[in-house]
N, C-alpha and C positions, 0 to 999 in steps of 0.2 A: 504494500500500500504506500503510495507516495505521500509526501508531507501535505500536499494540497488536499488529497482525499481524506487523510486523517483529520485535518483541520475542519473540513466541511462536515464530516461525520460527527465529530465532537460538537461543532457549532450547532448543528441541527438538533442535538439532544438537549441544548440549554433552554432555560426559560427566556422569555422575551427580555426581561430586565438584565439577565446575564449576557444575552446577545448584544444588548446596547453597550454594556461594559467592554466587551471584546472590541466592538466597533470604535468606541471611544479610545481604547488603548492603541489600536492600529493608527488612528488619526494622530494621537500623541507621538507615536514613533515616526510618522512621516514628517511632522512639524519639527521634531527634535533633529532629524537628519538634515532637513533644510537649514536649520540654525547652525549646525556644525559646519556644513558646507559654506555658508555665508561667513562664518567666523574665520574659517581657513582662508577664504578669498580675501578678507580684510587684512589678515596677518601677512599674507603674501604681498598684497598691494602696499601696505605700510612699510614693508621691509625689502621692497624690490631692489633697491640699490645694493643693499648688503648681500642679497642672494646673488645678484649679478657679479659682485666682487668675489664671492666665494666660489662661483662656478668657473672662474678663470684659472 
């Protein structure tokens, strides 16, 4: 059984309020990932000159 199949099977057995919690958690993970990517982009941009010097 694939991870997707297991997740779907387990999800279907939950009550509606627990399903909502799962959906909320997935949304949280997506937002957190975007925040990390944005933070890394900011760090790179703020330190571009130093990174360029280090790459020589």
